[in-house]
C-alpha positions as CSV (number, residue, x, y, z in Angstrom):
1,M,54.6,38.1,-1.8
2,T,57.7,36.0,-1.4
3,I,57.8,32.7,0.5
4,S,60.0,34.3,3.1
5,L,57.6,37.1,3.7
6,F,54.7,34.6,4.0
7,V,56.7,32.6,6.5
8,V,57.4,35.7,8.5
9,L,53.8,36.9,8.6
10,L,52.4,33.4,9.3
11,T,54.9,32.9,12.2
12,I,54.0,36.3,13.7
13,V,50.3,35.4,13.6
14,L,50.8,31.9,15.0
15,L,53.1,32.9,17.9
16,T,50.8,35.8,18.8
17,I,47.8,33.5,18.9
18,I,49.8,31.0,21.0
19,V,50.9,33.6,23.5
20,I,47.4,35.2,23.8
21,G,45.8,31.7,24.0
22,Q,48.1,30.8,26.9
23,I,47.3,34.0,28.7
24,I,43.6,33.4,28.3
25,Y,43.9,29.7,29.4
26,Y,46.1,30.5,32.4
27,R,44.7,33.9,33.3
28,N,44.0,32.9,36.9
29,D,47.6,31.8,37.5
30,I,49.4,34.7,36.0
31,P,50.1,37.6,38.5
32,N,49.3,41.1,37.4
33,M,52.9,42.2,37.1
34,S,53.8,39.3,34.9
35,G,50.6,39.8,32.8
36,M,51.5,43.5,32.3
37,M,55.0,42.6,31.2
38,I,53.7,39.9,28.8
39,A,51.1,42.3,27.3
40,M,53.7,45.0,26.9
41,G,56.3,42.7,25.4
42,L,53.9,41.2,22.9
43,G,52.3,44.5,21.9
44,M,55.7,46.1,21.4
45,S,57.3,43.2,19.5
46,V,54.3,42.7,17.2
47,G,53.9,46.4,16.5
48,L,57.6,46.8,15.8
49,V,58.0,43.9,13.3
50,V,54.6,44.5,11.6
51,G,55.3,48.3,11.4
52,L,58.7,47.6,9.9
53,I,57.2,45.3,7.3
54,M,54.5,47.8,6.5
55,G,57.0,50.7,6.3
56,I,58.9,48.7,3.7
57,M,55.9,47.5,1.7
58,F,54.2,50.9,1.6
59,T,57.3,53.0,0.9
60,G,56.2,56.5,0.1
61,T,53.1,56.3,2.3
62,L,54.4,56.6,5.9
63,F,50.9,57.5,7.1
64,I,49.4,54.1,6.0
65,S,52.2,52.0,7.2
66,T,52.2,53.8,10.6
67,V,48.5,53.4,11.1
68,V,48.6,49.7,10.1
69,G,51.6,49.0,12.3
70,M,50.1,50.9,15.3
71,T,46.7,49.2,14.9
72,I,48.1,45.7,14.8
73,G,50.4,46.4,17.7
74,F,47.6,48.0,19.6
75,T,45.3,45.0,19.0
76,A,48.0,42.4,20.1
77,G,48.7,44.5,23.3
78,F,45.0,44.9,24.0
79,L,44.1,41.2,23.5
80,S,47.1,40.0,25.6
81,G,46.3,42.4,28.4
82,L,42.6,41.8,28.5
83,P,42.6,38.5,30.5
84,V,44.9,40.0,33.1
85,G,43.3,43.4,33.8
86,M,43.0,47.0,32.7
87,I,46.5,48.1,33.6
88,A,47.9,45.2,31.5
89,V,45.5,46.3,28.7
90,L,46.8,49.9,28.9
91,D,50.5,48.7,29.0
92,G,49.9,46.4,26.0
93,M,48.0,49.0,23.9
94,L,50.5,51.8,24.5
95,A,53.5,49.5,23.8
96,G,51.8,48.3,20.6
97,I,51.2,51.8,19.4
98,M,54.8,52.8,20.1
99,G,56.2,49.7,18.5
100,G,54.0,50.1,15.4
101,M,55.0,53.7,15.0
102,M,58.8,53.1,15.5
103,G,58.7,50.0,13.2
104,A,57.0,52.0,10.4
105,M,59.5,54.8,10.6
106,L,62.4,52.4,10.5
107,G,60.9,50.5,7.5
108,Y,60.3,53.8,5.7
109,M,63.8,55.1,6.3
110,I,65.9,52.0,5.8
111,S,67.9,51.7,2.5
112,P,66.7,49.0,0.1
113,E,69.9,47.0,0.4
114,Y,69.4,46.5,4.1
115,R,65.6,45.7,4.1
116,D,65.9,41.9,4.2
117,A,68.6,42.1,6.9
118,I,66.6,44.4,9.2
119,V,63.5,42.4,8.8
120,K,65.4,39.2,9.6
121,I,66.9,40.8,12.7
122,M,63.6,42.1,14.0
123,F,61.8,38.9,13.2
124,M,64.4,36.9,15.1
125,L,64.0,39.4,18.0
126,F,60.2,38.8,17.8
127,I,60.6,35.1,18.0
128,V,63.0,35.3,20.9
129,T,60.6,37.7,22.7
130,S,57.7,35.4,22.1
131,L,59.5,32.3,23.3
132,I,60.6,34.2,26.5
133,L,57.0,35.3,27.0
134,I,55.8,31.6,26.7
135,Y,58.6,30.7,29.1
136,I,57.4,33.3,31.6
137,I,53.9,32.0,31.4
138,Q,55.1,28.4,32.0
139,E,57.2,29.6,35.0
140,E,54.2,31.4,36.5
141,I,51.9,28.3,36.3
142,N,54.5,26.0,37.8
143,T,54.2,23.2,35.3
144,N,56.9,20.6,34.6
145,R,55.2,19.2,31.6
146,S,55.8,21.9,29.1
147,L,58.3,21.8,26.2
148,F,59.0,25.5,26.8
149,K,60.1,24.8,30.4
150,S,63.7,24.0,29.2
151,L,65.8,26.9,27.9
152,F,68.0,24.4,26.2
153,I,65.0,23.0,24.1
154,I,63.9,26.6,23.3
155,T,67.4,27.5,22.1
156,I,67.6,24.4,19.9
157,L,64.1,25.0,18.4
158,F,65.1,28.6,17.7
159,L,68.4,27.6,16.0
160,I,66.6,25.0,13.9
161,F,64.1,27.6,12.8
162,L,66.8,30.2,12.1
163,V,68.7,27.9,9.8
164,G,65.5,26.8,8.0
165,F,64.3,30.3,7.6
166,N,67.6,31.5,6.1
167,Q,67.1,28.9,3.3
168,T,63.8,30.4,2.1
169,G,65.4,33.2,0.1
170,P,64.9,37.0,0.0
171,I,62.0,38.6,1.9
172,F,61.4,41.4,-0.6
173,H,61.8,41.6,-4.3
174,D,64.5,44.2,-5.0
175,K,63.3,46.2,-8.1
176,N,66.7,47.8,-8.5
177,N,68.6,44.5,-8.6
178,N,66.1,43.0,-11.1
179,E,66.4,46.0,-13.4
180,H,70.2,46.0,-13.1
181,H,70.3,42.2,-13.8
182,E,68.0,42.6,-16.8
183,R,70.2,45.4,-18.3
184,E,73.3,43.2,-17.9
185,L,71.5,40.4,-19.8
186,G,70.5,42.8,-22.5
187,H,66.7,42.6,-22.0
């Protein structure tokens, strides 16, 4: 596992925990419609990016990558909808299943030379979605003390993370490039 892939997976776990933690903590202040949207957004985005990574990692076994992506998306959607109500649970679970399935198919079908690029794109979309969900929660609870209350600060944090993340190197080891490079060196 590369450092970049570790950073991606760790960030997905941390942001998912933060969003679910805020939903649980502020469950009485979040209206049902906002809770449904948050559960659906989190379930879909987690399922999509994890399914994509699984589709790339388990190339040749679409079944395994699909099941793993769907299960993780389902779980994120379920946990984020649970504090809000059963409709939010259903929205989150179904969005997580759909995201996991679509992500796995995309990861399975993408050409090796575009794998890092598509993971970076989807990962950045996941981060943006998570930050928007945190912003929605903060808007619903009407607090002025939150760092995420300012869209300017969110944008600056995102740009700093984006620049730092691009310095970590490739996400996946490309076997074809390594073999080609070794042949050129005469090994």
